[in-house]
N, C-alpha and C positions, 0 to 999 in steps of 0.2 A: 341631416345632422353629424357633426363631427362623432370623433373617439370619446370614449369618456375619459376623464383625467385620472391617473393612478392615483390610489387611495397614499396615505401617509405611510400605511404599513407595507405597501409594495414598493414605495419608494425608498422606505428602510430595508426592504429584504435585497432589492438590487444593490444599494449602494455598500450592503455587508459582501453581498458576493464577488463585488467590484474590486471589496478591500480584505479578501481572507487570507492575503500573505500576511497582514496585519495582526491578525487574530494570535490569540493566546487563551488564557483562561475565559471560558465563556460564563462563569458565575451559574447564575439561576435563570437562565435564556429558557425559556417556553421550547420544550421538547417538539411541539408540531412547529414552532420557526427554525429548530436547528435541522429539522426533518427535510426542510425545504433548503436551509441555506448549505449546511454541511456536504450535501451530492456533489457540489460543484467542487470539494476539495480536490488536491494532488493528495497522494498517499503521504507524502511529506507534511502535507499543512494539517491533513487529518492526523497523524502521528504527533505532530507538535500541539495541537489543540488539546487532545487527549492526555497529555503529557504535562499541561499546563493547567488542566482542569483538575487536579489531583485531588480534591474536596467533591468529586461528582465523578458516578459512574454513567458515561456516555455510552456504555456499549447498547442500551435498547434502542438508541440512534445508530450508532456506528456499527453495530455486528454487521447488519446487512451490507452497510458499505463496503466493510472488510471482505467481506464474502465476495462481492463483484469484483473487488481488485484481487482476490486470489483467483478468482476463475479467468480474469482477463491477463493477469501475469501469469500463470502457471499453464492454463489451458483449460478447455470444458471438460477434456479427461479426467484431469487431477481433481477437479470440482465434484466430478460426478462420484470417484472413487471414494472422496471423503463424506461426502453426503449419504453414499452407502454404508459406511461403516457409521457414521453416526444415527443411522436407522435402529440401531443395535445399542446404541449408548446411552448415557445421560446428556442432554442437550442443554440442561438450565445451567452449567458451569462452563460449555464451551464458549471461546471466544475466538471468532476468525483472526482477529489480529495477532494474537499469539501465534496462530499456525502461518500466518503469511510471514510475521516476522522471522521465524524460526525457518521458515523455508528460503526467504529472501537471502538470509545470513547464510544458508548452505549454498544458494546457487551462486552467490557472490565468493564463496571459498571455494566452489569447483571453478570458476572463472578463473580465480588465481591460481590454482592448483595446476590446470589445463596451461594456463600461460607459462609458469614455473615449468611444467614437464615440455613445452616445446623452447623454452629458452635452454633448458638442460640437453635436451635433443640435439639442438643445434650447437652446442659448446662441444657436445661429443663429436659430431660429425665434422665439425672445423679440422681438428686434429689430423682426422684420416685424410681429409680432402688436401691439406698440407703435406701429407707423407705421399699422397699419389702424385703431386706435383713436382717434389723431389725425385721420383724414380722416374 
């Protein structure tokens, strides 16, 4: 016997996953379908979909995805630290996306500051090198 043909729903899900880069507002799409499709998003795609779906709170689906992104990008130690602090706080209002975005912005500015510091150090060392060469 041959393999069973995929259902229409399975075909649609695979097509949706293949075209995540085209997603915007997900409208009234069933949350169970979004739980299958959205884990295949990049962080940029997930951010874009949530921003475009302004009239709908996708946190019931995306909060766990942002938590995974946080653990992946900031490390398991940082994830465990946040989770231990959450044990003593109200989790109902907490959104992993907000924490992810704050830390991503902070790490990006840290990288910019590090790059700027290296350039400044290089700029300061160059005149010293020139003075040494002249002597």
